[in-house]
DRENTORVEX-776655 format. One record per residue: residue number from 1; residue in three letters; x, y, z of N, C-alpha, C, O in turn. Coordinates in nm, 4 decimals, always signed. Layout:
<atoms>
ATOM  num  residuo       n_x       n_y       n_z      ca_x      ca_y      ca_z       c_x       c_y       c_z       o_x       o_y       o_z
ATOM  NUM      ala         X         Y         Z         X         Y         Z         X         Y         Z         X         Y         Z
...
</atoms>
This chain:
<atoms>
ATOM  num  residuo       n_x       n_y       n_z      ca_x      ca_y      ca_z       c_x       c_y       c_z       o_x       o_y       o_z
ATOM    1      leu   +8.4065  +19.1436  +17.3927   +8.2969  +19.1077  +17.4802   +8.2965  +19.1898  +17.6081   +8.1963  +19.1934  +17.6795
ATOM    2      gly   +8.4065  +19.2548  +17.6369   +8.4122  +19.3378  +17.7555   +8.4235  +19.2610  +17.8863   +8.3799  +19.3098  +17.9906
ATOM    3      leu   +8.4812  +19.1419  +17.8821   +8.4982  +19.0615  +18.0034   +8.6309  +19.0956  +18.0687   +8.7313  +19.1154  +18.0003
ATOM    4      asp   +8.6311  +19.1023  +18.2009   +8.7581  +19.1226  +18.2696   +8.8255  +18.9866  +18.2904   +8.7651  +18.8827  +18.2636
ATOM    5      thr   +8.9487  +18.9872  +18.3376   +9.0285  +18.8650  +18.3510   +8.9608  +18.7593  +18.4388   +8.9572  +18.6428  +18.3992
ATOM    6      pro   +8.9077  +18.7941  +18.5550   +8.8405  +18.6911  +18.6359   +8.7184  +18.6297  +18.5655   +8.6912  +18.5106  +18.5807
ATOM    7      glu   +8.6466  +18.7101  +18.4899   +8.5303  +18.6585  +18.4164   +8.5744  +18.5626  +18.3056   +8.5127  +18.4582  +18.2848
ATOM    8      val   +8.6798  +18.5982  +18.2360   +8.7336  +18.5109  +18.1311   +8.7796  +18.3791  +18.1927   +8.7553  +18.2720  +18.1371
ATOM    9      arg   +8.8459  +18.3875  +18.3075   +8.8942  +18.2676  +18.3761   +8.7756  +18.1776  +18.4155   +8.7812  +18.0563  +18.3951
ATOM   10      arg   +8.6686  +18.2362  +18.4716   +8.5509  +18.1577  +18.5106   +8.4852  +18.0936  +18.3878   +8.4420  +17.9784  +18.3923
ATOM   11      leu   +8.4785  +18.1690  +18.2798   +8.4207  +18.1155  +18.1563   +8.5044  +17.9987  +18.1054   +8.4502  +17.8950  +18.0672
ATOM   12      phe   +8.6350  +18.0153  +18.1050   +8.7237  +17.9079  +18.0603   +8.7073  +17.7841  +18.1480   +8.6991  +17.6725  +18.0968
ATOM   13      glu   +8.7026  +17.8030  +18.2782   +8.6876  +17.6907  +18.3710   +8.5535  +17.6200  +18.3534   +8.5435  +17.4995  +18.3764
ATOM   14      his   +8.4508  +17.6940  +18.3128   +8.3197  +17.6330  +18.2844   +8.3325  +17.5285  +18.1731   +8.2713  +17.4219  +18.1800
ATOM   15      phe   +8.4112  +17.5596  +18.0720   +8.4270  +17.4695  +17.9579   +8.5324  +17.3619  +17.9819   +8.5142  +17.2480  +17.9390
ATOM   16      asp   +8.6401  +17.3949  +18.0483   +8.7529  +17.3025  +18.0678   +8.7212  +17.2039  +18.1803   +8.7761  +17.2144  +18.2900
ATOM   17      lys   +8.6333  +17.1090  +18.1529   +8.5819  +17.0173  +18.2552   +8.6906  +16.9287  +18.3164   +8.6841  +16.8968  +18.4351
ATOM   18      asp   +8.7902  +16.8888  +18.2373   +8.8932  +16.8005  +18.2924   +9.0109  +16.8775  +18.3530   +9.1040  +16.8171  +18.4063
ATOM   19      gly   +9.0066  +17.0102  +18.3447   +9.1078  +17.0929  +18.4089   +9.2462  +17.0834  +18.3493   +9.3449  +17.1120  +18.4171
ATOM   20      asn   +9.2554  +17.0434  +18.2220   +9.3877  +17.0266  +18.1616   +9.4418  +17.1533  +18.0955   +9.5501  +17.1510  +18.0370
ATOM   21      gly   +9.3684  +17.2625  +18.1043   +9.4148  +17.3878  +18.0453   +9.3773  +17.4050  +17.8999   +9.4178  +17.5027  +17.8370
ATOM   22      phe   +9.3006  +17.3120  +17.8450   +9.2555  +17.3176  +17.7065   +9.1057  +17.2897  +17.7022   +9.0522  +17.2203  +17.7887
ATOM   23      ile   +9.0392  +17.3434  +17.6022   +8.8977  +17.3133  +17.5797   +8.8897  +17.2341  +17.4497   +8.9128  +17.2880  +17.3415
ATOM   24      asp   +8.8567  +17.1057  +17.4617   +8.8430  +17.0253  +17.3398   +8.7004  +17.0377  +17.2865   +8.6141  +17.0979  +17.3502
ATOM   25      phe   +8.6777  +16.9811  +17.1715   +8.5473  +16.9927  +17.1057   +8.4352  +16.9417  +17.1951   +8.3315  +17.0066  +17.2082
ATOM   26      glu   +8.4557  +16.8260  +17.2565   +8.3519  +16.7675  +17.3406   +8.3200  +16.8574  +17.4590   +8.2029  +16.8749  +17.4927
ATOM   27      glu   +8.4203  +16.9141  +17.5220   +8.3970  +17.0056  +17.6339   +8.3196  +17.1291  +17.5873   +8.2302  +17.1771  +17.6570
ATOM   28      phe   +8.3543  +17.1793  +17.4704   +8.2842  +17.2955  +17.4171   +8.1364  +17.2641  +17.3939   +8.0486  +17.3401  +17.4348
ATOM   29      ile   +8.1098  +17.1507  +17.3273   +7.9710  +17.1116  +17.2993   +7.8939  +17.0930  +17.4290   +7.7803  +17.1389  +17.4414
ATOM   30      gln   +7.9554  +17.0259  +17.5252   +7.8888  +17.0047  +17.6543   +7.8583  +17.1384  +17.7224   +7.7568  +17.1518  +17.7907
ATOM   31      gly   +7.9449  +17.2355  +17.7038   +7.9278  +17.3645  +17.7695   +7.8215  +17.4533  +17.7091   +7.7644  +17.5372  +17.7788
ATOM   32      val   +7.7934  +17.4366  +17.5808   +7.6988  +17.5281  +17.5154   +7.5593  +17.4690  +17.4944   +7.4645  +17.5441  +17.4715
ATOM   33      arg   +7.5445  +17.3382  +17.5015   +7.4117  +17.2852  +17.4746   +7.3251  +17.2839  +17.6000   +7.3734  +17.2757  +17.7130
ATOM   34      ala   +7.1968  +17.2922  +17.5750   +7.0990  +17.2981  +17.6839   +7.0905  +17.1631  +17.7546   +7.1202  +17.0596  +17.6949
ATOM   35      pro   +7.0505  +17.1638  +17.8804   +7.0339  +17.0368  +17.9516   +6.9220  +16.9534  +17.8905   +6.8304  +17.0060  +17.8272
ATOM   36      leu   +6.9316  +16.8219  +17.9109   +6.8274  +16.7309  +17.8628   +6.7008  +16.7483  +17.9451   +6.7064  +16.7681  +18.0664
ATOM   37      ser   +6.5864  +16.7406  +17.8778   +6.4614  +16.7373  +17.9520   +6.4471  +16.5989  +18.0148   +6.5064  +16.5023  +17.9667
ATOM   38      glu   +6.3696  +16.5893  +18.1205   +6.3488  +16.4600  +18.1859   +6.2870  +16.3588  +18.0897   +6.3231  +16.2411  +18.0908
ATOM   39      lys   +6.1945  +16.4049  +18.0073   +6.1271  +16.3151  +17.9123   +6.2259  +16.2590  +17.8098   +6.2251  +16.1392  +17.7816
ATOM   40      arg   +6.3106  +16.3457  +17.7543   +6.4097  +16.2987  +17.6554   +6.5118  +16.2060  +17.7204   +6.5483  +16.1040  +17.6621
ATOM   41      leu   +6.5578  +16.2399  +17.8393   +6.6517  +16.1537  +17.9097   +6.5915  +16.0155  +17.9340   +6.6584  +15.9141  +17.9141
ATOM   42      ala   +6.4664  +16.0113  +17.9767   +6.3991  +15.8826  +18.0009   +6.3892  +15.8014  +17.8721   +6.4073  +15.6796  +17.8746
ATOM   43      leu   +6.3611  +15.8666  +17.7606   +6.3530  +15.7979  +17.6319   +6.4889  +15.7404  +17.5908   +6.4964  +15.6270  +17.5435
ATOM   44      ile   +6.5949  +15.8173  +17.6083   +6.7300  +15.7716  +17.5741   +6.7698  +15.6534  +17.6627   +6.8256  +15.5550  +17.6141
ATOM   45      gln   +6.7411  +15.6632  +17.7921   +6.7731  +15.5540  +17.8841   +6.6946  +15.4277  +17.8489   +6.7481  +15.3171  +17.8569
ATOM   46      his   +6.5703  +15.4434  +17.8109   +6.4882  +15.3281  +17.7716   +6.5468  +15.2611  +17.6467   +6.5565  +15.1386  +17.6401
ATOM   47      ala   +6.5854  +15.3419  +17.5489   +6.6455  +15.2871  +17.4271   +6.7736  +15.2102  +17.4602   +6.7979  +15.1031  +17.4046
ATOM   48      phe   +6.8545  +15.2643  +17.5496   +6.9782  +15.1959  +17.5882   +6.9475  +15.0606  +17.6516   +7.0117  +14.9608  +17.6191
ATOM   49      arg   +6.8501  +15.0569  +17.7413   +6.8150  +14.9308  +17.8081   +6.7651  +14.8264  +17.7086   +6.7872  +14.7071  +17.7289
ATOM   50      ile   +6.6989  +14.8686  +17.6026   +6.6529  +14.7753  +17.4997   +6.7716  +14.7123  +17.4281   +6.7704  +14.5927  +17.3988
ATOM   51      ile   +6.8731  +14.7914  +17.4003   +6.9910  +14.7414  +17.3293   +7.0829  +14.6613  +17.4215   +7.1436  +14.5635  +17.3781
ATOM   52      asp   +7.0937  +14.7014  +17.5475   +7.1823  +14.6353  +17.6442   +7.1166  +14.5056  +17.6929   +7.0599  +14.4996  +17.8020
ATOM   53      leu   +7.1260  +14.4039  +17.6099   +7.0528  +14.2786  +17.6337   +7.0888  +14.2101  +17.7645   +7.0010  +14.1563  +17.8320
ATOM   54      asp   +7.2163  +14.2111  +17.8014   +7.2568  +14.1397  +17.9229   +7.2574  +14.2290  +18.0468   +7.2879  +14.1825  +18.1567
ATOM   55      gly   +7.2239  +14.3564  +18.0298   +7.2125  +14.4466  +18.1434   +7.3426  +14.4772  +18.2149   +7.3415  +14.5125  +18.3329
ATOM   56      asn   +7.4562  +14.4641  +18.1446   +7.5855  +14.4859  +18.2090   +7.6294  +14.6329  +18.2093   +7.7365  +14.6654  +18.2604
ATOM   57      gly   +7.5477  +14.7210  +18.1529   +7.5799  +14.8630  +18.1563   +7.6540  +14.9150  +18.0354   +7.6854  +15.0338  +18.0286
ATOM   58      tyr   +7.6824  +14.8289  +17.9404   +7.7414  +14.8746  +17.8149   +7.6902  +14.7898  +17.6996   +7.6441  +14.6772  +17.7180
ATOM   59      val   +7.6996  +14.8468  +17.5810   +7.6557  +14.7798  +17.4591   +7.7794  +14.7504  +17.3754   +7.8655  +14.8368  +17.3587
ATOM   60      asp   +7.7884  +14.6290  +17.3229   +7.9001  +14.5931  +17.2361   +7.8466  +14.5540  +17.0977   +7.7261  +14.5568  +17.0728
ATOM   61      ala   +7.9382  +14.5180  +17.0100   +7.9005  +14.4872  +16.8719   +7.8023  +14.3714  +16.8632   +7.7151  +14.3717  +16.7764
ATOM   62      thr   +7.8142  +14.2736  +16.9499   +7.7232  +14.1586  +16.9479   +7.5802  +14.2026  +16.9756   +7.4867  +14.1582  +16.9090
ATOM   63      glu   +7.5638  +14.2899  +17.0739   +7.4297  +14.3377  +17.1063   +7.3730  +14.4251  +16.9944   +7.2543  +14.4174  +16.9627
ATOM   64      ile   +7.4583  +14.5074  +16.9356   +7.4135  +14.5891  +16.8223   +7.3689  +14.4986  +16.7085   +7.2640  +14.5210  +16.6481
ATOM   65      ala   +7.4488  +14.3963  +16.6792   +7.4179  +14.3045  +16.5689   +7.2859  +14.2317  +16.5922   +7.2151  +14.1995  +16.4967
ATOM   66      ser   +7.2527  +14.2057  +16.7175   +7.1279  +14.1346  +16.7454   +7.0055  +14.2243  +16.7294   +6.8936  +14.1741  +16.7189
ATOM   67      arg   +7.0249  +14.3559  +16.7275   +6.9133  +14.4507  +16.7172   +6.9088  +14.5262  +16.5850   +6.8090  +14.5911  +16.5537
ATOM   68      tyr   +7.0170  +14.5181  +16.5072   +7.0261  +14.5981  +16.3854   +7.0808  +14.5121  +16.2729   +7.1874  +14.4519  +16.2856
ATOM   69      asp   +7.0076  +14.5068  +16.1634   +7.0488  +14.4284  +16.0478   +7.1301  +14.5162  +15.9533   +7.0752  +14.5861  +15.8681
ATOM   70      ala   +7.2614  +14.5109  +15.9702   +7.3504  +14.5959  +15.8908   +7.3552  +14.5562  +15.7438   +7.4035  +14.6333  +15.6608
ATOM   71      ser   +7.3064  +14.4382  +15.7105   +7.3081  +14.3974  +15.5688   +7.2181  +14.4874  +15.4835   +7.2310  +14.4893  +15.3611
ATOM   72      lys   +7.1285  +14.5608  +15.5464   +7.0389  +14.6528  +15.4745   +7.0940  +14.7950  +15.4676   +7.0328  +14.8831  +15.4072
ATOM   73      his   +7.2102  +14.8168  +15.5298   +7.2726  +14.9496  +15.5275   +7.3124  +14.9830  +15.3831   +7.3638  +14.8961  +15.3126
ATOM   74      pro   +7.2899  +15.1069  +15.3378   +7.3218  +15.1440  +15.1991   +7.4659  +15.1154  +15.1569   +7.4901  +15.0777  +15.0422
ATOM   75      glu   +7.5615  +15.1330  +15.2479   +7.7016  +15.1075  +15.2135   +7.7291  +14.9580  +15.1947   +7.8140  +14.9200  +15.1141
ATOM   76      val   +7.6583  +14.8748  +15.2682   +7.6723  +14.7289  +15.2515   +7.6083  +14.6869  +15.1205   +7.6664  +14.6086  +15.0453
ATOM   77      ile   +7.4906  +14.7374  +15.0927   +7.4210  +14.7048  +14.9679   +7.5051  +14.7454  +14.8480   +7.5093  +14.6744  +14.7475
ATOM   78      ala   +7.5728  +14.8609  +14.8586   +7.6573  +14.9092  +14.7488   +7.7904  +14.8358  +14.7411   +7.8658  +14.8547  +14.6456
ATOM   79      gly   +7.8203  +14.7525  +14.8399   +7.9449  +14.6762  +14.8389   +8.0660  +14.7531  +14.8880   +8.1789  +14.7072  +14.8711
ATOM   80      arg   +8.0448  +14.8690  +14.9483   +8.1568  +14.9500  +14.9956   +8.1969  +14.9173  +15.1394   +8.3074  +14.9503  +15.1825
ATOM   81      met   +8.1067  +14.8524  +15.2133   +8.1350  +14.8159  +15.3517   +8.0770  +14.6783  +15.3798   +7.9831  +14.6338  +15.3139
ATOM   82      thr   +8.1346  +14.6123  +15.4785   +8.0778  +14.4864  +15.5264   +7.9855  +14.5189  +15.6442   +7.9961  +14.6269  +15.7023
ATOM   83      pro   +7.8962  +14.4282  +15.6798   +7.8135  +14.4528  +15.7985   +7.8984  +14.4779  +15.9234   +7.8620  +14.5605  +16.0071
ATOM   84      glu   +8.0107  +14.4077  +15.9364   +8.0983  +14.4267  +16.0518   +8.1547  +14.5682  +16.0556   +8.1662  +14.6279  +16.1627
ATOM   85      glu   +8.1898  +14.6216  +15.9392   +8.2401  +14.7591  +15.9329   +8.1315  +14.8595  +15.9730   +8.1600  +14.9600  +16.0382
ATOM   86      val   +8.0090  +14.8318  +15.9340   +7.8976  +14.9189  +15.9724   +7.8797  +14.9181  +16.1237   +7.8617  +15.0236  +16.1845
ATOM   87      tyr   +7.8846  +14.7991  +16.1853   +7.8720  +14.7902  +16.3313   +7.9846  +14.8676  +16.3996   +7.9609  +14.9426  +16.4942
ATOM   88      arg   +8.1066  +14.8488  +16.3510   +8.2228  +14.9165  +16.4097   +8.2085  +15.0678  +16.3961   +8.2356  +15.1416  +16.4908
ATOM   89      glu   +8.1664  +15.1135  +16.2797   +8.1473  +15.2575  +16.2597   +8.0413  +15.3119  +16.3553   +8.0567  +15.4203  +16.4117
ATOM   90      phe   +7.9342  +15.2354  +16.3725   +7.8288  +15.2749  +16.4655   +7.8851  +15.2889  +16.6068   +7.8609  +15.3890  +16.6744
ATOM   91      leu   +7.9599  +15.1885  +16.6508   +8.0170  +15.1931  +16.7855   +8.1183  +15.3065  +16.7989   +8.1250  +15.3716  +16.9032
ATOM   92      asp   +8.1962  +15.3303  +16.6954   +8.2977  +15.4354  +16.6996   +8.2375  +15.5740  +16.7159   +8.3020  +15.6628  +16.7717
ATOM   93      thr   +8.1138  +15.5943  +16.6678   +8.0516  +15.7262  +16.6810   +8.0294  +15.7638  +16.8267   +8.0171  +15.8820  +16.8590
ATOM   94      phe   +8.0243  +15.6650  +16.9145   +8.0006  +15.6908  +17.0563   +8.1290  +15.7131  +17.1341   +8.1247  +15.7620  +17.2470
ATOM   95      asp   +8.2422  +15.6786  +17.0764   +8.3701  +15.6912  +17.1467   +8.4231  +15.8336  +17.1380   +8.5370  +15.8572  +17.0977
ATOM   96      val   +8.3378  +15.9277  +17.1768   +8.3740  +16.0686  +17.1830   +8.3473  +16.1119  +17.3261   +8.2362  +16.0954  +17.3764
ATOM   97      gly   +8.4454  +16.1656  +17.3902   +8.4283  +16.2086  +17.5279   +8.4223  +16.0920  +17.6244   +8.3777  +16.1071  +17.7381
ATOM   98      gly   +8.4660  +15.9784  +17.5806   +8.4675  +15.8597  +17.6642   +8.5880  +15.7747  +17.6288   +8.6767  +15.8188  +17.5558
ATOM   99      glu   +8.5911  +15.6558  +17.6794   +8.7013  +15.5642  +17.6525   +8.6796  +15.4981  +17.5167   +8.5699  +15.4502  +17.4879
ATOM  100      val   +8.7834  +15.4952  +17.4331   +8.7756  +15.4312  +17.3024   +8.8024  +15.2829  +17.3226   +8.9175  +15.2400  +17.3293
ATOM  101      asp   +8.6942  +15.2045  +17.3322   +8.7090  +15.0635  +17.3665   +8.6141  +14.9718  +17.2905   +8.6086  +14.8521  +17.3189
ATOM  102      gly   +8.5388  +15.0260  +17.1935   +8.4467  +14.9423  +17.1177   +8.3205  +14.9068  +17.1949   +8.2414  +14.8235  +17.1505
ATOM  103      lys   +8.3018  +14.9689  +17.3086   +8.1825  +14.9479  +17.3895   +8.1167  +15.0837  +17.4129   +8.1843  +15.1864  +17.4174
ATOM  104      val   +7.9864  +15.0830  +17.4275   +7.9134  +15.2060  +17.4522   +7.8503  +15.1974  +17.5907   +7.7633  +15.1137  +17.6148
ATOM  105      thr   +7.8941  +15.2838  +17.6812   +7.8337  +15.2885  +17.8141   +7.7038  +15.3686  +17.8063   +7.6785  +15.4393  +17.7088
ATOM  106      glu   +7.6235  +15.3563  +17.9095   +7.4998  +15.4346  +17.9120   +7.5329  +15.5840  +17.9089   +7.4645  +15.6616  +17.8421
ATOM  107      his   +7.6371  +15.6238  +17.9809   +7.6782  +15.7643  +17.9807   +7.7141  +15.8110  +17.8391   +7.6711  +15.9183  +17.7968
ATOM  108      glu   +7.7923  +15.7316  +17.7661   +7.8293  +15.7679  +17.6289   +7.7060  +15.7750  +17.5391   +7.6951  +15.8635  +17.4543
ATOM  109      phe   +7.6132  +15.6811  +17.5584   +7.4897  +15.6778  +17.4796   +7.4082  +15.8047  +17.5051   +7.3614  +15.8690  +17.4112
ATOM  110      ile   +7.3920  +15.8396  +17.6308   +7.3169  +15.9606  +17.6671   +7.3877  +16.0831  +17.6113   +7.3239  +16.1719  +17.5546
ATOM  111      asn   +7.5193  +16.0878  +17.6273   +7.5979  +16.1995  +17.5780   +7.5809  +16.2172  +17.4267   +7.5678  +16.3296  +17.3782
ATOM  112      tyr   +7.5813  +16.1069  +17.3533   +7.5678  +16.1125  +17.2078   +7.4305  +16.1658  +17.1670   +7.4205  +16.2499  +17.0777
ATOM  113      tyr   +7.3245  +16.1169  +17.2324   +7.1887  +16.1550  +17.1932   +7.1384  +16.2795  +17.2634   +7.0247  +16.3212  +17.2412
ATOM  114      his   +7.2201  +16.3390  +17.3469   +7.1862  +16.4648  +17.4110   +7.1779  +16.5675  +17.3038   +7.1503  +16.6841  +17.3320
</atoms>
């Protein structure tokens, strides 16, 4: 690429958001994708507020269950998963680049749908 050492260092620092000396997958994805448009961000935030029934700033399995009927999920119909497993899998998809706690914060939700 023809980059000198200071340029390589700046590029690395752009990706290494937590400053730990490594670039993980989430940092890489965050570094290469385009910023959200205001319209898309507003849509994602609106969707989160619909799911966050109690307005506490995070979504848990109970709130997901009240908005999504997992009994219609193909894996449940096929008998390979229970509705609870589907909810857990759904929540687990958001635990990337955030705290693994079975809850989805608005930040994690936005990050996922970015």
